[in-house]
N, C-alpha and C positions, 0 to 999 in steps of 0.2 A: 770740175767738169760744167762744161755749159749746158743750157737745158735742154737743147737740143741732141745732144750726145746723151743725155740721162734718158732721154725718151725713147731714144733709139736703143739703149740698151734695155728698159724695162719692156718694149715690143718685143725684142729678140728673146727676152728670160720668157716671157708671158707663151710665146710660140713655141719655144722648146718645153715649156712646162705642158701644153696641151698635147704636143707630140707623144712626148713621155708618157702621158696619162692614157693616150690612146693605143699604145704599143703593149704598156703593162696591165691594163684594164683596172688602174687602183689610181689613188691621186698623185701628184708631182711629188708630194713629200713624202712618197713611199708608204702607201697605206698598209701594208703587210712588213714593214721594215722590222725586223728582231720580234715578230710575232712568235716564233719559235726556236728562235735562237740557231737557225739553220742558214744556209749559204743565200743570204740574199745582199744584195748589191746595197755597199753604204750610202747612206744620205748626208749631202751638205747643206745645210740650212745657210741662208744668208742672211744678215744680221746688219741693218743700216743704223750709221750714226753720223751726228754732225759735228762731233769734236776731232781733234787731231790726234795723231799717234803719240803723243806726250800726254795726254790727259787721263786722270784716272779711270775714266769710263772705259777708255780703249785698252789700258792695261788691264783692267779688270776684267773687260769682257773677252780679251783673247785667251787670259786663263780659263775661263769659264769654257770655252771651246776646247781646249785641253784636258780639261777635266772629263767634260762629257765623252769624249771620244776614249779615253782610258777608260772609264767606267762602263761603256758599251762595246767593248773591243774594238770601235772603230765603226758599228754601226751607224751612229749618229756622231755629225761633227759640225761645227759652226764657223764659218768665214765671216769675219768682221771689215764693213766697208765703211771707212772712218773720212771724215772730211767731206762730208755731202753728195759723196760718189753718187749714191742712188737717189739724190734729190733732196728736198726739204723734209721739214717734220711733218707739213701739211700732206706731202703726197705720201709719206709711208705710212698713214692709215688708210689711204684706200688701197696701196698696193699690199699693205699687211693682209686687209679683208678679204682681197682679191684671190689672195696666194702667189703673187708674183715674187713677193720676197717673204720670209718667214718670220723674221724677227725684226724689231726696231726698237730704240730708245727715243721715246718723245716724251716732252715736258706736260706736267699737269693741264697746263692751259689748252693744249692740244686736243685733250681727251674731253674738256668740258663742252666741245662742240658736238659731242656725240651723247654725253650724258651729263647735265647740268649740276648731278651730285658730285662729280670731282671738282667742282670749285672749291670745296671745302679744304681740299688739299693745297689751295691757293691763297688762302685767308691768312692776313695777319693775327698773332697771337695764337692759333690752333696749336703750333707746338712749342714745347719750352726749350728742347735742345735737340742736337742731332740724334742723341741716344732715344729721346723719347720717340723721335719721328720714326726712327729706324726700327722702334720696336712695334709701333702702331702699324707699320706698312708691311711687317712681317708676320701681322698677328690674323690668321684666318676668321677668328670669332668679330674682329673689328671690320675688315675692309674683304671680307669674301665675298660677299653680295655685290658690292660696286664693283669689283674685278670680274665677277661672271657676268656684269649688265650689258656686256657689249655681243655677247657670243651668238645670240639668236638675231639680233637686229645688222650686224655688222661682220659676224666670223671672226672677231676679233677677242681674244683671250690677254687680260691683265695678267703678269706672271709674279710680278712684284716692283717694288722701288727701289730707288737709288736717291742719295741725298743729294741736293745742289748746295747745300750748306744754307749759313745765313746769308741773307742778300742784304747790302747797304748800297748807298747813293754816291755816287762820284762824279766831280764837276770841273770844269774848266779853270774856273776863276775864283776858286778859295774852298774854305770848309764850310759845310752847311751845318751850325750849332744847333738851329734850330728850325721849324718849317717855313718858319718866315724868311730863313734865307736862300730857300727856293723860290720865293714869290715870282711869278712871271716868266721863270726860267723853262727852255724846253728840254723835257727829260725823256731818252727813249725809253719806250716799253715794250712787252711782247703784247701781240695782237688778243688781247683780251679784257673783256669787260673789268673784270678786277682789278688789273696792272694799272687800265687808264683810269678807274675808279679811286686807286691808291694815290694816284699823283695829282688828280685833281684836289683831293682831299687836304694835300701837302701846299695847295696853292700855286702849283706850277703847271706847265702845259703839257700833256702826255703827247707824244709823237711816237706813234707805233710805225716800226721799221724791222727788219730782217736784222738778225745777230751779224750777218756777215758786212752789213753797210755801216754798222756803228762807228768804226775806227774813221772812216772817210766823214762822215758826216759831223763827229766831233772834230776833227781837223779843219773842216771848212765853214764850222760855226752854223750848220743846218741846226744843230742840237747844242745845247749848253750842259748837256751832262747824260748819265745813262743809271741803271741800276742794276748791281749783278753781285757775285760772291769773287773772293779774292782770286781764286784760280782763273776765271773766266776774266778777269780785269787783269790779272798779269800774263797769262799764255797768247791774249790778243794784243797785249801792247798798247792796251788804253790809257795805261799811265804816260805815255807819250804826248797824249793830247789832251789829256784829263787828270792833272796830276794830284788832284786832291780827293783823297777816299774818306768819307764821314762814316763812321761808324753808327748807321741808323738802327741796323740788324731789324729790319721792319717784318720780314718774314723767312721762314726757312723753307726753301723751295724744293720741289720733288721731280724728279724723272721716274719714268716706268719702263720697264720691260713689256711690249706686247708682242704677241705671237699671233699666226693665223689659226684660229680655231681646229680646223680639220687637220693641220699639222700636227697638234698635240695630240687628238684623239688618233691617229694612225700608230703612236708609239705603243708598244707593249706595256704591260704594267711593270714590268722590270724596267724598262728604259724610261717610262716615265718617271717613275721613283729616282732612277739616277738623275736625270735633268732637273728634279726639284732640290736633290741634294746637292748638285753642283750649284745650282743658283742660289743657296742657303750661302755656301762659301764664297760664292762670287760678290753678295752684297755686301759680306763681312768683310772681304777683301778689300773692296772698293772703300768702304765707311772708313779702315784703317789708312789707306793711300790718300785718303780725302783730308785727314787730320794732318799726316806728314806734308803733303803737297801744299797745303794752305799756309804753312810757317813758310816753304819754300818760296812759294809764291809772293808773302809779303817780302821776304828779303830780297828776292828779286828786283820787283816794283820799288822797293825802297832803293837798291842802288841804282836806277832806273830814272830815280829824279819825284818819286811818289811821296806822299804824306799820307801817314795814316793816322786820325786824330778820334778820341773819344769823344761824343759828343754827348746831348742832352737827348738822349735815346727815349726817356718818356714821354716828352713834348710829341715825339712823332709819333710813337703808340697811343699817344692819347687823340690825336689828329685821326689814326687809322681805326682804331675801334669802332667808331659807328657804322663803318662798312658790314662789321656782321650782322647787324637789322637788316641793312640794305641786301646783301647777299645770300644769308639763309631764309629764303623764302617757301619752302615746302618742308613737309614732315619728314622725309627720308633724308634730306639736308640736315635737319635739327637731330635726328636720330644719330647720324654717322657723326656730326661735330660732337653730340653729348659723349658718345661713346669714346673718342680720342681723348675729349678733357677728362674722364674718368679714369683713363689709363695713367695719367699724369698724377692722379690723388693717392 
C-alpha cells in the first residue's frame, strides 16, 4: 500500500474512533466491553504486522485472534493486517500510542527509541538460545518493569515477545569465514545504533535501510550483504541476489507485541485474563512454527541456489563482545542484563 493510501486509512480510522467515542461515552477500544458479560457490542482490535501471510508471525497471530474470540465469547476479536498495510514499524509506535490501531508487532530496535533499556534485547551474547530467550521474554520477574515503562509516557504496553531466531550475515560474493572477509563491504542494517555498531565492529560499512528495500539494493550493488535469520532470508528470496549465508549467529533477535494501554485497561478482569492466556499459547505456537519453518527455509533457499556454511563464529563474537561495555551505560540496563544472564545459569 502506498504511503498516501496508508495515511488516508489512518486518518479515516482515527475519525471513526473519535465518532464512536463521542457516541458511546467510552474509548474506541470499548471501555465497558465485557465488563458485566451483558449485551455489549463486540470489539475488533486491529493488529499491524510487516510480515507476509506465510510468515510464522502472521500464522500465530491469526490463531491468537481465534483463541481470544472463543475465550471471550466474541466480545474481543483481532484482525491482523500483514504486509505493512498499516504503515511501517516506526509508524506503528505512534498509531498504537494514539489508539488509532490497537496492537502491533515491532522489533526491539524500534522500542529503543522510546526507552534505551530495550537495547539489551538486541545486544550480542545476551541470549544463549531461543529457549533461553523465550523463557526471559515471558518472565514478569525479569521484564515486567521494562514492559510497563512506556505506559505513562506513550500509552503503550509491551505485552510480550516473539523470537526472530539467530541472525547471521549473508553476502553476494562469498562466505565470510571471519570478520576480515567483510572488511570494507556495505552491509544493510536496521536503523539502530546497536546494529550500526555491530557492523562497524566487524570492519564493514553499515548501511541502514528499510527491510522492503534490501532485495533491490543487493541486486543493484548498492549493498554487498545483509544480516537476518534464515526465514526472512528465504521468504524474501534474498538468496537470489546474495547466495552466501555465513552462520555468524551474532545475536538472537526479538520482536514485541505492543498494545494501546487504554485498550487493555478497558477489558474486564475476565477478558484480560483470557487475552493473556491466549497470548501465552500464541508465543509458544510461534516458537514451534519458527523451529519448523527455519528448516523449511534452509531447504527452500538451498534449492534456490543458496549456500549455508558454518564459519568461525567465535571470531565474530570476539569482535562484538566489546559492544556490551559501549551500550550498557546505565544502572537499569546493567540490572536487566544481569537478570537475563542469571536465568541462564
